[in-house]
Every structure is written in structure tokens, then in C-alpha cells.
C-alpha positions, 0 to 999 in steps of 0.5 A: 442898219441891217436888213432881213438877210443881214445885209446893210440897208441905208434908208432915206426916211424923209423921202417918203414923207416929202415925195410921192414916188411914181417910178422906182429903179435899182441902179448900181453905184460906181464907188471907190474901195474905201467907200464900199468898205464904209457902206458895209459898216453902215456909215452913210446917210441919204438925208439931202441926197438926190440925182441929177443928169450930167452929159447923159449920165446919172449922178447921186449928189448929197449922199454922205459916205463917211471916211473909212476909219482904217483908210490912209492918205487915199481915203475918199471925199465924203460928199463927192458925186457918185455915178449910177449904173443904169441901162441906156433904156432906163436912163432915157425913160428917167430923163423924159420924166424928169424934163416934165415940170415938178419931177425929181429923182430921189434916192430911197435906199442904198443896200448891199445885194446878195453878190456883195455889190452896192445898189441904190433904189431911186425913184422918179417922184413928185414933191408933196404939198403940205396938205398931202403930207398931213393926209399921209400922217393921218392915214399912218396913224389910223392904220397903226391904231387899227392894228393896235385894236386888232391885237387886243 
């Protein structure tokens, strides 16, 4: 999916439905050569992806990057864990919030920035209850209906 500037933007649409975002961060992703080539072709999904801490480092788990079509024997594993690149201060802030009960880290979107680097927008979030999800859908429908009326 192309963004407004022509760059690739891969979104996790399910995340905004299932979670309430508290804090957002933009992090670099440590990728191999064939992974970045696949992302530039838009061949990645974030459906069941989340982040977890391991030895003080933050990793994305469940992000699927398809194998590169022209890759050879050294092609990457589509579901491998990928390290996120954040400052130590940001990592400590995120880790403190996640230690509180009920908070998780979800990947909102992956994009290619102006310099050609892959970045991930992540959010410290809290899971929505079923009635919160219904309320969000009602609010979206009402907004859409009001926009339709304004156009007429």
C-alpha cells in the first residue's frame, strides 16, 4: 500500500479496533537484505504482530515478511523475530509501562522513511473491552453519516 509521498506503508488495521493506544513511538527495524527488498515491494503483514522484551531489547514477533522473489538460498525466514532500534531512554519508558498489568506493545504500521530506511510505529496499548469496540464502531458510523450529510 503506497503512502501519500509514494513510500510504502503497511498498516495493522485490526490493532486500532482491538486496542486503545496510550503512547506511540517510531523505531528502526534491524532487517536483512532480502527483508527490506520485500518490504519495499509491500510484501509484509502485521496482523498478529506484537512486541516483547528479551534481555533489555525490544523485538517484533509475528510480523510476516514474504520471502523475496529473486532471493537465493540465503533468503530470510518470513516469521523470524526482528529487533527494534530505540534509544535506551525510550526502552526504559516502554518497559516500565508494560510491567503494569494489562498493557502490551503492538505494531501500528511499518513504513519506509525519506532516507529509505524501514521504520515501525509501535504503541503501548491497553486491550479494549467488547463494549468499547462497539462504541468505537458507533462513533465511526455516526461520523461517516454526518460527513455524508454535509456533502449533500
